[in-house]
mmCIF file of the C-alpha atoms, coordinates in Angstrom:
data_MODEL
# 
_entry.id   MODEL 
# 
loop_
_atom_site.group_PDB 
_atom_site.id 
_atom_site.type_symbol 
_atom_site.label_atom_id 
_atom_site.label_alt_id 
_atom_site.label_comp_id 
_atom_site.label_asym_id 
_atom_site.label_entity_id 
_atom_site.label_seq_id 
_atom_site.pdbx_PDB_ins_code 
_atom_site.Cartn_x 
_atom_site.Cartn_y 
_atom_site.Cartn_z 
_atom_site.occupancy 
_atom_site.B_iso_or_equiv 
_atom_site.pdbx_formal_charge 
_atom_site.auth_seq_id 
_atom_site.auth_comp_id 
_atom_site.auth_asym_id 
_atom_site.auth_atom_id 
_atom_site.pdbx_PDB_model_num 
ATOM 1  C CA . MET A 1 1  ? -0.659 -7.414  17.904 1.00 0.00 ? 1  MET A CA 1 
ATOM 2  C CA . GLU A 1 2  ? -4.503 -6.743  17.220 1.00 0.00 ? 2  GLU A CA 1 
ATOM 3  C CA . GLN A 1 3  ? -4.327 -3.828  19.307 1.00 0.00 ? 3  GLN A CA 1 
ATOM 4  C CA . THR A 1 4  ? -0.982 -2.402  17.977 1.00 0.00 ? 4  THR A CA 1 
ATOM 5  C CA . VAL A 1 5  ? -1.762 0.830   15.967 1.00 0.00 ? 5  VAL A CA 1 
ATOM 6  C CA . MET A 1 6  ? 1.036  0.642   13.526 1.00 0.00 ? 6  MET A CA 1 
ATOM 7  C CA . GLY A 1 7  ? 4.359  -1.348  13.559 1.00 0.00 ? 7  GLY A CA 1 
ATOM 8  C CA . VAL A 1 8  ? 7.118  -3.792  12.664 1.00 0.00 ? 8  VAL A CA 1 
ATOM 9  C CA . TYR A 1 9  ? 7.084  -7.418  13.975 1.00 0.00 ? 9  TYR A CA 1 
ATOM 10 C CA . VAL A 1 10 ? 9.705  -9.723  14.110 1.00 0.00 ? 10 VAL A CA 1 
ATOM 11 C CA . ILE A 1 11 ? 8.984  -13.571 14.954 1.00 0.00 ? 11 ILE A CA 1 
ATOM 12 C CA . GLU A 1 12 ? 11.634 -15.644 16.070 1.00 0.00 ? 12 GLU A CA 1 
ATOM 13 C CA . ASN A 1 13 ? 11.696 -19.323 15.103 1.00 0.00 ? 13 ASN A CA 1 
ATOM 14 C CA . GLU A 1 14 ? 11.602 -21.667 18.343 1.00 0.00 ? 14 GLU A CA 1 
ATOM 15 C CA . GLY A 1 15 ? 15.045 -22.108 20.225 1.00 0.00 ? 15 GLY A CA 1 
ATOM 16 C CA . SER A 1 16 ? 16.522 -20.033 17.376 1.00 0.00 ? 16 SER A CA 1 
ATOM 17 C CA . CYS A 1 17 ? 20.121 -18.043 18.421 1.00 0.00 ? 17 CYS A CA 1 
ATOM 18 C CA . ALA A 1 18 ? 20.854 -14.689 18.079 1.00 0.00 ? 18 ALA A CA 1 
ATOM 19 C CA . GLY A 1 19 ? 21.836 -14.032 14.330 1.00 0.00 ? 19 GLY A CA 1 
ATOM 20 C CA . ASP A 1 20 ? 19.456 -16.928 12.873 1.00 0.00 ? 20 ASP A CA 1 
ATOM 21 C CA . ASP A 1 21 ? 16.691 -15.520 10.479 1.00 0.00 ? 21 ASP A CA 1 
ATOM 22 C CA . PRO A 1 22 ? 13.579 -15.024 11.912 1.00 0.00 ? 22 PRO A CA 1 
ATOM 23 C CA . GLU A 1 23 ? 10.603 -16.549 10.968 1.00 0.00 ? 23 GLU A CA 1 
ATOM 24 C CA . ASP A 1 24 ? 8.886  -13.809 9.942  1.00 0.00 ? 24 ASP A CA 1 
ATOM 25 C CA . ILE A 1 25 ? 9.222  -10.035 9.763  1.00 0.00 ? 25 ILE A CA 1 
ATOM 26 C CA . GLY A 1 26 ? 6.357  -7.620  8.321  1.00 0.00 ? 26 GLY A CA 1 
ATOM 27 C CA . VAL A 1 27 ? 4.206  -4.604  9.376  1.00 0.00 ? 27 VAL A CA 1 
ATOM 28 C CA . LEU A 1 28 ? 1.268  -3.891  11.127 1.00 0.00 ? 28 LEU A CA 1 
ATOM 29 C CA . VAL A 1 29 ? -1.138 -1.087  10.483 1.00 0.00 ? 29 VAL A CA 1 
ATOM 30 C CA . GLU A 1 30 ? -4.313 -0.832  13.080 1.00 0.00 ? 30 GLU A CA 1 
ATOM 31 C CA . GLY A 1 31 ? -3.865 -4.453  13.712 1.00 0.00 ? 31 GLY A CA 1 
ATOM 32 C CA . VAL A 1 32 ? -4.046 -6.125  10.664 1.00 0.00 ? 32 VAL A CA 1 
ATOM 33 C CA . GLU A 1 33 ? -0.960 -7.662  8.927  1.00 0.00 ? 33 GLU A CA 1 
ATOM 34 C CA . VAL A 1 34 ? -0.487 -5.487  5.649  1.00 0.00 ? 34 VAL A CA 1 
ATOM 35 C CA . LEU A 1 35 ? 3.058  -6.643  4.742  1.00 0.00 ? 35 LEU A CA 1 
ATOM 36 C CA . GLY A 1 36 ? 4.856  -10.140 5.520  1.00 0.00 ? 36 GLY A CA 1 
ATOM 37 C CA . LYS A 1 37 ? 7.733  -12.358 5.019  1.00 0.00 ? 37 LYS A CA 1 
ATOM 38 C CA . LEU A 1 38 ? 9.815  -9.290  4.522  1.00 0.00 ? 38 LEU A CA 1 
ATOM 39 C CA . GLN A 1 39 ? 13.871 -9.888  4.192  1.00 0.00 ? 39 GLN A CA 1 
ATOM 40 C CA . ASN A 1 40 ? 14.694 -7.708  7.183  1.00 0.00 ? 40 ASN A CA 1 
ATOM 41 C CA . PHE A 1 41 ? 14.070 -5.253  9.930  1.00 0.00 ? 41 PHE A CA 1 
ATOM 42 C CA . GLY A 1 42 ? 15.446 -2.305  7.679  1.00 0.00 ? 42 GLY A CA 1 
ATOM 43 C CA . ASP A 1 43 ? 13.103 -2.722  4.865  1.00 0.00 ? 43 ASP A CA 1 
ATOM 44 C CA . ALA A 1 44 ? 9.984  -3.608  7.137  1.00 0.00 ? 44 ALA A CA 1 
ATOM 45 C CA . CYS A 1 45 ? 10.571 -0.069  8.752  1.00 0.00 ? 45 CYS A CA 1 
ATOM 46 C CA . ALA A 1 46 ? 11.130 1.710   5.496  1.00 0.00 ? 46 ALA A CA 1 
ATOM 47 C CA . LEU A 1 47 ? 7.949  0.472   4.043  1.00 0.00 ? 47 LEU A CA 1 
ATOM 48 C CA . LEU A 1 48 ? 6.309  1.236   7.111  1.00 0.00 ? 48 LEU A CA 1 
ATOM 49 C CA . PHE A 1 49 ? 7.466  4.719   6.555  1.00 0.00 ? 49 PHE A CA 1 
ATOM 50 C CA . GLY A 1 50 ? 6.435  4.560   3.070  1.00 0.00 ? 50 GLY A CA 1 
ATOM 51 C CA . LEU A 1 51 ? 2.768  3.324   4.003  1.00 0.00 ? 51 LEU A CA 1 
ATOM 52 C CA . MET A 1 52 ? 2.431  5.846   6.514  1.00 0.00 ? 52 MET A CA 1 
ATOM 53 C CA . HIS A 1 53 ? 3.100  8.387   3.909  1.00 0.00 ? 53 HIS A CA 1 
ATOM 54 C CA . TYR A 1 54 ? 1.429  6.985   0.945  1.00 0.00 ? 54 TYR A CA 1 
ATOM 55 C CA . LEU A 1 55 ? -1.874 6.572   2.776  1.00 0.00 ? 55 LEU A CA 1 
ATOM 56 C CA . ASN A 1 56 ? -1.507 10.198  4.557  1.00 0.00 ? 56 ASN A CA 1 
ATOM 57 C CA . LEU A 1 57 ? -1.430 7.840   8.055  1.00 0.00 ? 57 LEU A CA 1 
ATOM 58 C CA . SER A 1 58 ? -1.009 10.287  11.465 1.00 0.00 ? 58 SER A CA 1 
ATOM 59 C CA . TYR A 1 59 ? 1.727  9.208   13.605 1.00 0.00 ? 59 TYR A CA 1 
ATOM 60 C CA . PRO A 1 60 ? 0.096  7.589   17.159 1.00 0.00 ? 60 PRO A CA 1 
ATOM 61 C CA . PRO A 1 61 ? 0.432  10.281  19.754 1.00 0.00 ? 61 PRO A CA 1 
ATOM 62 C CA . ASP A 1 62 ? 2.671  8.096   22.061 1.00 0.00 ? 62 ASP A CA 1 
ATOM 63 C CA . LEU A 1 63 ? 4.900  7.606   19.412 1.00 0.00 ? 63 LEU A CA 1 
ATOM 64 C CA . LYS A 1 64 ? 5.155  10.917  17.107 1.00 0.00 ? 64 LYS A CA 1 
ATOM 65 C CA . VAL A 1 65 ? 8.033  12.192  18.670 1.00 0.00 ? 65 VAL A CA 1 
ATOM 66 C CA . CYS A 1 66 ? 10.120 9.189   18.332 1.00 0.00 ? 66 CYS A CA 1 
ATOM 67 C CA . LEU A 1 67 ? 8.733  8.266   15.050 1.00 0.00 ? 67 LEU A CA 1 
ATOM 68 C CA . LEU A 1 68 ? 9.632  11.764  13.698 1.00 0.00 ? 68 LEU A CA 1 
ATOM 69 C CA . VAL A 1 69 ? 13.065 11.773  15.202 1.00 0.00 ? 69 VAL A CA 1 
ATOM 70 C CA . PHE A 1 70 ? 13.349 8.237   13.211 1.00 0.00 ? 70 PHE A CA 1 
ATOM 71 C CA . THR A 1 71 ? 12.556 9.866   10.068 1.00 0.00 ? 71 THR A CA 1 
ATOM 72 C CA . ARG A 1 72 ? 14.306 13.034  10.303 1.00 0.00 ? 72 ARG A CA 1 
ATOM 73 C CA . THR A 1 73 ? 17.381 10.560  10.892 1.00 0.00 ? 73 THR A CA 1 
ATOM 74 C CA . LEU A 1 74 ? 16.660 8.493   8.057  1.00 0.00 ? 74 LEU A CA 1 
ATOM 75 C CA . LEU A 1 75 ? 16.296 11.336  5.900  1.00 0.00 ? 75 LEU A CA 1 
ATOM 76 C CA . VAL A 1 76 ? 19.557 13.163  6.668  1.00 0.00 ? 76 VAL A CA 1 
ATOM 77 C CA . GLN A 1 77 ? 21.689 9.627   6.277  1.00 0.00 ? 77 GLN A CA 1 
ATOM 78 C CA . TRP A 1 78 ? 20.116 9.175   2.868  1.00 0.00 ? 78 TRP A CA 1 
ATOM 79 C CA . THR A 1 79 ? 20.830 12.848  1.954  1.00 0.00 ? 79 THR A CA 1 
ATOM 80 C CA . ARG A 1 80 ? 24.346 12.382  2.685  1.00 0.00 ? 80 ARG A CA 1 
ATOM 81 C CA . THR A 1 81 ? 24.420 9.080   0.776  1.00 0.00 ? 81 THR A CA 1 
ATOM 82 C CA . VAL A 1 82 ? 22.994 10.659  -2.435 1.00 0.00 ? 82 VAL A CA 1 
ATOM 83 C CA . LYS A 1 83 ? 25.495 13.496  -2.240 1.00 0.00 ? 83 LYS A CA 1 
ATOM 84 C CA . ARG A 1 84 ? 28.381 11.091  -2.511 1.00 0.00 ? 84 ARG A CA 1 
# 
């Protein structure tokens, strides 16, 4: 995790099955845990993007296209929800 530029991590309990709550879900920026003990993966993703925009962080070059598509997909989904 120390070499991770930015991302979301999920730590499963030892011996857990699919559907069990994970031990920890959090957000890493430059190898440092900036948020931990989050409720779910979706919240962690949203908080990661919020931090990226708030701290004016640039996308890692190797993930730039993936993260841009993900961000745009979320924005389209959000605008459809707001318009209802």
